[in-house]
C-alpha positions in Angstrom: 0.0 0.1 0.0 2.8 2.2 1.0 4.6 1.5 -2.2 1.1 2.9 -3.9 1.1 6.0 -2.5 4.7 7.0 -3.4 3.7 6.1 -6.9 0.7 8.7 -7.0 3.1 11.4 -5.1 5.3 11.1 -8.1 2.7 10.9 -10.7 0.8 13.7 -9.5 4.3 15.6 -9.2 4.9 14.8 -13.1 1.3 16.0 -14.3 1.8 19.3 -11.8 3.3 21.3 -14.9 -0.5 21.4 -16.3 -1.9 22.9 -13.2 1.3 25.6 -13.0 0.6 26.4 -16.7 -3.0 26.9 -15.6 -2.3 28.8 -12.8 -0.1 31.1 -15.1 -2.4 31.7 -17.8 -5.1 33.3 -15.2 -2.4 35.3 -13.9 -1.9 36.8 -16.9 -5.7 37.3 -17.7 -5.8 39.0 -13.9 -3.2 41.5 -14.7 -4.6 42.0 -17.9 -7.8 43.4 -16.3 -5.7 46.4 -14.9 -6.8 46.2 -10.9 -10.5 46.2 -12.2 -12.8 44.8 -10.0 -14.7 42.3 -12.6 -12.2 40.1 -15.1 -13.5 39.3 -18.8 -12.2 36.1 -19.6 -12.6 34.7 -23.0 -14.6 32.0 -23.5 -11.5 29.7 -25.0 -9.7 30.5 -22.2 -12.5 29.4 -19.8 -12.8 26.0 -22.2 -9.1 25.5 -21.9 -8.9 25.9 -18.1 -11.6 23.5 -17.8 -9.8 20.8 -20.2 -6.6 20.8 -18.2 -8.4 20.4 -15.0 -10.5 17.6 -16.5 -7.3 15.8 -17.8 -5.9 16.4 -14.6 -8.8 14.9 -12.5 -9.4 11.7 -15.1 -5.3 10.9 -15.2 -5.6 11.2 -11.2 -9.1 9.0 -11.4 -7.5 6.0 -13.9 -4.4 5.7 -11.6 -6.3 5.7 -8.5 -9.0 2.9 -10.0 -11.7 5.5 -10.5 -13.5 7.6 -8.8 -17.0 9.5 -8.6 -17.8 9.3 -12.2 -17.4 5.2 -12.2 -19.4 4.8 -9.2 -21.9 6.8 -10.0 -22.4 5.2 -13.6 -22.3 7.8 -15.5 -19.9 8.3 -19.2 -16.4 9.2 -18.5 -16.5 12.8 -21.1 -13.6 12.6 -23.5 -11.5 15.3 -23.2 -9.2 16.3 -26.7 -5.5 17.1 -25.8 -4.1 19.8 -27.9 -0.4 19.6 -28.4 
């Protein structure tokens, strides 16, 4: 069991780069708002952020043997990776 936890830690560590890019992208959008109380983000940016999060969550679910979607019987959404 402990060995599996180490593998999960390595897996998450390798995939954190996706979330770091997402965080930097959102920081860039905030800086572009020039201190305004409201931030306007293009739909494409929001879709890219959601895709990045869904890929990360799905990869983690696959590694850990499933998750909420697998138990509820809902079909797993398909996310296209654009490189």
